[in-house]
C-alpha positions in Angstrom: -0.3 -14.8 9.9 -0.8 -13.4 6.4 1.1 -11.0 4.3 -1.6 -9.2 2.9 -3.1 -8.6 6.4 0.0 -6.9 7.6 -0.2 -4.5 4.7 -3.2 -3.9 5.2 -3.0 -2.8 8.5 0.3 -1.0 8.0 -1.1 1.1 5.3 -4.4 1.9 7.5 -1.3 4.3 9.1 -1.0 6.1 6.2 2.3 4.0 4.8 2.6 2.8 1.3 4.5 -0.5 0.7 6.2 -0.8 -2.1 8.3 -3.9 -3.6 11.2 -3.5 -5.3 13.7 -5.7 -6.8 16.6 -4.8 -4.3 19.6 -7.3 -4.3 21.0 -6.7 -0.9 18.7 -4.5 1.2 15.8 -6.6 2.8 13.8 -2.9 3.6 13.9 0.6 4.0 11.4 3.3 5.2 11.3 6.8 3.4 9.2 9.5 4.6 8.9 12.7 2.5 6.7 16.0 3.5 3.5 14.1 2.0 4.1 10.5 2.1 5.1 7.4 4.1 6.5 4.5 2.1 7.9 1.4 3.2 9.9 -0.6 0.7 10.2 -4.2 0.9 12.6 -6.8 -1.3 10.2 -8.9 -3.5 12.4 -11.5 -3.5 11.8 -12.2 0.5 9.8 -14.8 1.4 6.1 -14.0 2.7 7.2 -14.3 6.6 10.5 -12.1 5.9 8.7 -10.2 4.2 5.9 -9.5 7.5 9.5 -8.9 9.5 10.4 -6.3 7.7 7.4 -4.6 7.4 6.9 -5.0 11.1 10.5 -3.5 11.6 10.1 -0.4 9.2 6.9 0.3 10.6 7.9 0.1 13.9 10.6 2.8 12.4 7.6 5.1 11.4 5.9 5.1 14.8 8.8 5.9 16.3 9.2 8.7 14.0 12.8 7.6 13.7 13.4 9.8 10.9 13.0 13.2 12.6 15.6 11.9 15.2 18.8 13.9 14.3 20.4 11.6 16.4 20.2 8.9 14.1 23.5 9.9 12.7 25.4 9.3 15.3 26.0 5.7 15.1 26.0 4.5 19.0 22.2 6.2 18.9 21.7 4.6 15.7 22.2 1.0 16.7 20.0 2.0 20.1 17.1 3.3 17.2 17.3 0.0 15.4 17.2 -2.2 18.4 14.4 -0.8 19.9 12.4 -0.8 16.3 14.0 -4.7 16.0 12.3 -4.7 19.7 9.2 -3.8 18.7 9.0 -6.3 15.3 9.5 -9.0 18.0 6.7 -7.9 20.0 4.4 -7.3 16.7 5.7 -10.9 15.1 4.9 -12.7 18.1 1.2 -11.3 18.6 0.5 -12.3 15.1 1.5 -16.0 15.2 0.8 -16.7 19.2 -3.1 -15.6 19.3 -3.8 -17.3 22.9 -1.8 -15.8 25.1 -1.5 -11.4 25.2 2.2 -10.5 24.3 3.3 -6.9 24.9 6.6 -5.0 26.2 6.2 -6.9 29.5 6.1 -10.7 28.1 9.2 -12.7 29.6 9.8 -15.7 27.5 11.4 -17.5 30.7 8.0 -17.2 32.6 6.2 -18.3 29.5 8.3 -21.8 29.2 
């Protein structure tokens, strides 16, 4: 798993990744009329940066910023859960090239 590869693959989707000196935030995504950004805490380890990029990329792919229900607490938790599930699938696919991992992957069967 290589941070630069994850950055390149994400930028192919038209997303600009910026590293920022956040104090408490790991990362966030921003969408303007013309651009998409993922902002990452520059002080994170490379593994943490990869995970944050994958999580925020899931928000952008799912177009979460266009969903007005994100302002409703219950639904915003669901949006975060979906982004986190997508991050886990992407991360597991990065670290495990031998076994295809997708939404139907069952960890208990694997063990």
